[in-house]
C-alpha positions in Angstrom: 0.1 0.0 0.1 1.4 3.2 -1.1 1.5 6.4 1.0 2.1 9.4 -1.6 2.1 12.6 -0.6 -0.8 14.5 -2.0 -1.9 18.5 -2.2 -5.3 18.5 -0.9 -7.8 19.6 -3.8 -9.3 23.1 -3.5 -13.1 23.3 -3.0 -15.0 24.3 -5.7 -15.2 27.9 -7.2 -17.8 29.8 -8.7 -16.7 28.7 -12.1 -16.5 25.0 -11.6 -19.2 23.4 -10.1 -19.8 19.4 -9.4 -16.5 17.2 -9.7 -14.0 17.9 -12.6 -13.2 14.8 -14.6 -9.6 15.0 -13.8 -10.4 15.1 -10.5 -12.4 12.0 -10.4 -9.8 10.1 -12.3 -7.5 11.0 -9.7 -9.6 9.7 -7.0 -10.5 6.7 -9.2 -6.0 6.0 -9.9 -5.7 6.5 -6.1 -8.5 3.9 -4.9 -6.7 1.6 -7.9 -3.4 1.7 -6.0 -5.1 1.6 -2.5 -3.1 4.8 -2.1 -4.7 5.9 1.1 -3.4 8.9 2.1 -3.8 10.7 -1.7 -7.2 9.3 -2.0 -7.9 11.2 1.4 -6.5 14.1 0.6 -8.4 14.7 -2.6 -11.7 13.8 -1.1 -11.8 14.8 2.4 -11.8 18.7 1.4 -14.6 18.7 -1.3 -18.4 19.6 0.3 -20.6 16.8 1.0 -22.8 16.5 -2.3 -19.8 16.0 -4.0 -18.6 13.7 -1.8 -22.0 11.3 -2.1 -21.8 12.1 -5.8 -18.4 9.9 -6.0 -19.1 7.5 -4.0 -22.5 6.8 -6.4 -19.6 6.1 -8.5 -17.8 3.5 -6.6 -18.8 0.1 -6.4 -19.2 -1.7 -3.1 -15.9 -2.7 -2.2 -14.6 0.8 -3.3 -16.8 2.8 -0.7 -15.9 0.9 2.2 -12.4 0.8 1.3 -12.9 4.8 0.9 -14.6 5.0 3.7 -12.2 3.5 6.0 -9.5 5.7 4.2 -11.2 9.0 5.2 -11.5 7.8 9.0 -12.0 10.9 11.1 -12.6 13.3 8.4 -15.5 11.6 7.5 -18.5 14.2 6.4 -21.6 13.5 8.4 -23.4 15.9 6.1 -22.9 13.3 3.0 -24.6 10.5 4.5 -28.3 11.9 4.0 -26.7 12.6 0.1 -25.9 8.9 -0.9 -28.7 6.6 -2.0 -29.7 3.7 0.5 -27.3 1.0 -1.4 -24.5 3.4 -0.9 -25.3 4.6 2.9 -25.7 0.9 3.2 -22.3 0.3 2.3 -20.8 3.3 4.3 -22.5 2.4 7.3 -21.0 -1.1 7.5 -17.7 0.2 6.7 -18.1 2.9 9.3 -18.9 0.7 12.3 -21.5 0.8 14.8 -20.0 3.2 17.1 -18.9 5.6 14.4 -22.2 5.5 12.3 -24.1 6.4 15.5 -21.6 9.5 16.0 -22.3 10.4 12.4 -26.2 10.4 12.7 -26.4 12.1 16.1 -24.7 15.2 14.1 -27.9 15.0 11.6 -31.0 16.9 12.3 -33.7 14.2 12.9 -35.2 13.9 9.8 -32.0 13.1 8.0 -31.4 10.2 10.2 -34.4 9.1 9.5 -33.9 9.1 6.1 -30.7 6.9 6.6 -32.2 4.5 9.1 -35.9 3.4 7.5 -33.9 1.6 4.5 -32.0 -0.4 6.2 -32.9 -3.8 7.6 -34.3 -4.6 11.7 -31.4 -6.0 13.1 -29.2 -2.7 11.5 -31.8 -0.2 12.6 -32.1 -1.5 16.5 -27.9 -1.9 16.4 -28.0 1.9 15.8 -30.7 2.9 17.9 -29.3 1.1 21.1 -26.2 3.0 20.7 -27.9 6.5 20.8 -28.8 9.1 23.6 -32.2 8.6 24.8 -33.2 11.5 23.2 -32.6 10.9 19.8 -33.4 7.5 20.1 -37.0 8.5 21.0 -36.9 11.1 18.5 -36.1 8.8 16.1 -38.1 5.8 17.2 -41.4 8.3 17.0 -40.6 9.5 13.1 -40.3 5.5 12.5 -43.7 5.3 13.8 -45.2 7.1 10.8 -45.5 5.4 7.5 -43.0 5.6 4.7 -43.0 8.4 2.3 -45.3 10.2 5.1 -45.0 13.9 6.1 -44.0 12.3 9.8 -41.3 10.7 8.4 -40.1 14.0 6.3 -40.1 16.2 9.3 -37.7 17.4 11.6 -38.2 17.6 15.1 -36.0 20.6 15.9 -38.4 23.9 15.1 -38.4 27.5 16.9 -42.1 28.1 18.5 -42.9 30.8 21.0 -46.1 32.1 23.2 -48.2 33.9 20.9 -49.0 36.8 23.4 -45.1 37.2 22.9 -44.2 40.2 21.0 -40.9 40.8 18.8 -38.2 41.8 21.4 -39.3 38.8 23.5 -38.7 36.4 20.2 -35.4 38.1 19.6 -34.1 37.9 23.2 -35.2 34.3 23.1 -33.5 33.7 19.9 -30.0 35.3 21.3 -30.3 33.3 24.4 -31.3 29.9 23.3 -29.1 27.0 23.8 -29.7 25.1 20.5 -31.6 26.1 17.7 -32.2 24.5 14.3 -29.3 25.1 12.0 -31.7 26.4 9.6 -34.8 28.0 9.9 -37.0 30.2 8.0 -40.4 30.3 10.2 -40.8 30.8 14.0 -44.6 29.4 15.0 -46.8 30.8 17.5 -48.4 28.3 19.8 -51.2 28.0 22.2 -50.5 27.0 26.0 -51.8 23.1 24.4 -48.7 23.7 21.9 -51.4 23.9 19.4 -50.0 26.7 16.4 -51.8 29.9 16.1 -49.6 31.7 13.7 -46.5 31.7 11.4 -43.8 34.7 11.1 -41.2 34.7 9.0 -37.6 35.8 10.4 -37.3 38.7 7.7 -40.7 40.0 9.4 -39.2 39.7 12.9 -36.4 41.6 11.7 -38.3 44.3 10.3 -40.1 45.2 13.1 -39.7 47.5 16.8 -39.2 45.1 19.9 -42.7 46.5 21.0 -44.6 45.0 18.3 -47.0 42.2 19.4 -46.6 38.7 17.4 -50.2 38.5 16.8 -50.1 41.9 14.6 -47.8 40.2 12.3 -48.4 36.9 12.2 -49.6 35.1 9.4 -52.6 32.9 10.6 -52.8 30.8 7.1 -50.6 27.8 8.2 -50.5 25.6 5.6 -50.2 22.5 8.1 -50.0 19.2 7.2 -50.9 16.1 9.1 -48.1 13.7 10.2 -49.9 11.2 8.0 -49.7 13.1 4.9 -48.2 11.8 2.2 -45.1 13.7 0.9 -46.5 13.9 -2.5 -49.0 16.1 -0.9 -46.7 18.2 0.7 -45.0 18.8 -2.3 -47.8 19.6 -4.3 -48.6 21.9 -1.2 -45.3 23.6 -1.4 -45.3 24.0 -4.7 -48.8 25.6 -5.1 -48.0 28.1 -2.2 -44.3 28.8 -2.8 -43.4 27.5 0.8 -40.2 27.6 2.5 -41.2 25.7 5.6 -44.8 24.7 6.9 -45.1 23.0 10.4 -46.4 19.1 11.2 -49.2 18.6 13.3 -50.5 15.2 14.9 -54.9 14.3 15.2 -54.9 16.7 17.8 -53.5 19.2 16.2 -50.6 19.7 18.4 -47.4 20.7 16.8 -44.7 18.0 16.1 -42.3 18.9 13.8 -41.5 21.2 10.4 -40.7 20.8 6.7 -38.4 22.4 4.7 -38.0 23.1 1.2 -35.1 21.5 0.6 -36.5 18.2 2.0 -39.7 19.1 -0.2 -37.0 19.4 -3.6 -35.6 16.1 -2.5 -38.9 14.4 -2.5 -39.8 16.1 -5.6 -36.5 14.4 -7.1 -37.0 11.4 -6.0 -40.8 10.9 -7.0 -39.7 12.0 -10.8 -36.8 9.0 -10.6 -39.2 7.0 -9.3 -41.5 7.2 -11.4 -38.9 7.1 -14.4 -37.5 4.1 -12.7 -40.9 2.3 -12.2 -42.1 3.1 -16.2 -38.9 1.3 -17.4 -39.5 -1.7 -14.9 -36.3 -1.1 -12.9 -37.0 1.0 -9.5 -34.7 0.5 -6.8 -32.0 -0.8 -8.8 -28.4 0.4 -7.7 -25.8 1.5 -10.7 -23.2 -0.6 -8.9 -25.5 -3.6 -8.3 -24.3 -7.4 -8.8 -24.9 -9.0 -12.2 -27.4 -11.2 -10.5 -29.4 -8.3 -8.2 -30.0 -6.9 -11.7 -30.9 -9.7 -13.5 -33.2 -11.0 -11.3 -35.0 -7.6 -10.4 -35.8 -7.0 -14.5 -36.8 -10.3 -14.9 -40.4 -10.0 -13.5 -40.9 -6.9 -15.7 -39.6 -8.9 -18.9 -41.7 -12.0 -18.4 -44.6 -9.8 -18.6 -43.7 -8.0 -21.3 -43.8 -11.8 -22.9 -47.0 -12.9 -22.1 -48.3 -9.5 -23.7 -45.9 -10.1 -26.4 -47.5 -13.8 -26.6 -51.4 -12.2 -26.6 -50.2 -10.1 -29.5 -48.8 -12.9 -31.7 -52.0 -14.8 -31.1 -54.0 -11.8 -32.7 -51.3 -12.0 -35.8 -52.1 -15.8 -36.0 -55.8 -15.2 -36.6 -54.9 -13.6 -40.0 -52.3 -16.0 -41.0 -53.6 -17.1 -44.1 -54.1 -13.3 -45.0 -50.3 -13.1 -44.4 -49.8 -15.7 -46.3 -51.3 -14.4 -49.7 -50.1 -11.1 -49.2 -46.7 -11.3 -48.1 -46.2 -7.6 -48.1 -48.3 -7.3 -44.7 -45.7 -8.9 -42.8 -43.3 -5.9 -44.0 -45.9 -3.3 -42.9 -47.0 -4.8 -39.4 -44.3 -3.3 -37.5 -45.0 0.2 -39.0 -48.7 0.0 -37.4 -47.9 -1.3 -34.4 -44.7 1.0 -33.7 -46.7 4.1 -34.8 -49.4 3.3 -32.3 -47.4 2.4 -28.9 -44.9 5.4 -29.7 -48.2 7.9 -29.8 -50.3 6.1 -27.1 -46.7 6.7 -25.2 -46.7 10.2 -25.6 -50.6 10.3 -24.3 -49.7 7.8 -21.4 -46.4 10.2 -20.3 -48.2 13.8 -20.6 -51.4 12.2 -18.7 -49.0 10.7 -15.5 -47.3 14.2 -15.0 -50.5 15.4 -15.2 -52.0 13.4 -12.6 -48.8 13.6 -10.3 -48.9 17.7 -10.6 -52.8 17.7 -10.3 -53.9 19.2 -13.5 -55.6 15.9 -14.6 -58.4 15.3 -12.2 -62.1 14.0 -12.5 -63.7 17.6 -13.7 -61.7 17.6 -16.5 -60.9 13.8 -17.4 -63.6 13.3 -20.0 -62.4 16.8 -22.1 -58.6 15.4 -21.6 -59.5 12.1 -23.1 -61.8 13.4 -25.9 -58.8 15.7 -26.9 -55.9 12.9 -27.2 -58.2 10.8 -29.0 -58.9 13.6 -31.2 -54.9 14.2 -31.6 -54.2 10.9 -32.1 -57.1 10.5 -35.1 -55.3 13.7 -36.7 -51.8 12.3 -36.4 -53.0 8.9 -37.8 -54.4 10.7 -40.7 -51.2 12.4 -41.5 -49.0 9.9 -41.0 -51.2 7.2 -42.4 -51.0 9.4 -45.8 -47.6 9.5 -45.5 -47.4 5.9 -45.1 -49.9 5.2 -47.8 -48.4 6.8 -50.5 -44.7 5.0 -49.6 -46.9 1.5 -49.7 -48.3 3.0 -52.6 -45.0 3.8 -54.5 -43.5 0.5 -53.7 -45.9 -1.6 -54.3 -48.4 0.3 -56.5 -51.4 -1.5 -55.0 -54.1 1.1 -53.9 -56.2 -1.4 -52.0 -52.9 -1.6 -50.0 -52.1 1.5 -49.8 -55.9 2.3 -48.2 -55.4 -0.6 -45.9 -52.4 1.4 -44.7 -54.0 4.6 -44.5 -57.2 3.1 -42.3 -54.7 1.0 -40.2 -53.0 4.1 -39.1 -56.2 5.9 -38.5 -57.6 3.5 -36.4 -54.7 2.6 -34.3 -53.0 5.9 -33.3 -56.7 7.1 -32.6 -57.3 4.1 -29.9 -53.6 4.9 -28.7 -54.5 8.2 -27.8 -57.8 7.0 -26.0 -55.9 4.3 -24.1 -53.0 6.3 -23.5 -55.1 8.5 -21.6 -58.0 6.3 -20.2 -55.4 3.8 -18.9 -53.8 6.1 -16.5 -56.9 7.7 -15.4 -58.6 4.2 -14.7 -55.3 2.8 -12.7 -55.5 6.2 -10.7 -58.9 6.0 -9.4 -58.2 2.3 -8.5 -55.6 3.5 -6.4 -52.6 2.2 -8.2 -49.5 4.4 -9.2 -49.8 4.7 -13.0 -46.3 5.5 -13.6 -45.6 2.0 -12.5 -48.4 -0.4 -14.8 -49.7 2.1 -17.8 -46.6 1.6 -20.3 -47.7 -2.4 -20.4 -51.1 -2.4 -20.4 -50.9 0.5 -23.2 -48.6 -2.1 -25.2 -50.7 -4.6 -24.9 -54.2 -2.6 -26.3 -51.6 -0.9 -28.8 -50.2 -4.2 -30.3 -53.4 -6.2 -30.0 -55.3 -3.6 -31.6 -53.0 -2.5 -33.9 -52.4 -6.2 -35.4 -56.1 -6.8 -35.4 -56.9 -3.6 -37.1 -54.4 -3.5 -39.9 -55.1 -7.4 -40.7 -58.5 -7.4 -40.2 -58.9 -4.8 -42.9 -56.2 -6.1 -45.2 -58.8 -9.5 -45.2 -61.6 -7.1 -46.0 -60.4 -5.1 -48.2 -57.6 -7.4 -50.3 -59.3 -10.5 -50.2 -63.1 -10.2 -49.6 -63.9 -7.1 -51.7 
């Protein structure tokens, strides 16, 4: 093992954001050569988000090795930035005692975010090493459902009696032994610790000491229940441009607060989750083993196999037609592909509109009709182009007519079902981002093949 001296890497400047490719190459070289000192000097000065970005690019063994190389200079703020798989590798390398020390440096919500993805045995081992107060706070948060406001909130907040004035509040802030590292809002509460208002820090500083808080507080709290889904919380923040919101329990008592930085993480996570689920690869780590990745993807591919068999059965119904008009075999993929692509566009827009609450029960009918009409127009336009190409290649007017009608019908149905499927799944309580594509593929393939070959049978062989 080499111990080559190295000049610590300078922190990023305003003109350089993120990890430079040259730096990444140097770090990977140090890891490959097991050069502890060089790796430490290159990584330790980096901001926590940059360290996390680097760790996501490493293999399991490389993560553990680099964690040990950083040793006493390990940055606890990096842990909440990691994916669950990477965080588990790091905690394993740190060991229980060091991991507890790192978790104690974090806000409650960040510590919960890390612990909730660990197994029960690992959770218990870390909780037993914590102080009683920290353990109680984290265990309380873990009692809430995953992806709820209770999991997202942090316990540390600033609340003052509703009868105080600006001067009382400022004196309290200056004399308090512990305050949250970041906070934007001061909550006013009654004797039962029920929030009655919210005052922005800037508002406090902009008024004289003798001004009562009840004169400058906002009574619209935008409070969320601890059981509220995190997507609902994100919607509230986005709609009302919030930077912080109180969390209450079923009795209305203030139990925590959610800040905008946590909501940004939720928005990113939900988008990533929807994107991965649509492809059937949710929850997979970039560095996952071949066996883990294969096993995770197999189920989704098996479902696709079943839908492909169904489409094949539709084709088999018109085997004699295909044998008599061989050109149909060349044209079938074109019709199915156009229908699938058109339907995917509609599904993508519908899923996003549902997530942002632009699409609901009151306007779903208009949306379905709109997408169906769009499919019709695109079907006619592209159908005419494909029909012209077919006529040029085969000089067969009937075959061109089949292509025109099939393309129009398939894309119209793709628009219809591309809108209907996500709406139906959402109303039934399913996530439309997960299942819409697989159902759509089945519908567009079966409808496309059936309409194309059915029209071919009628127009080419019967008429």
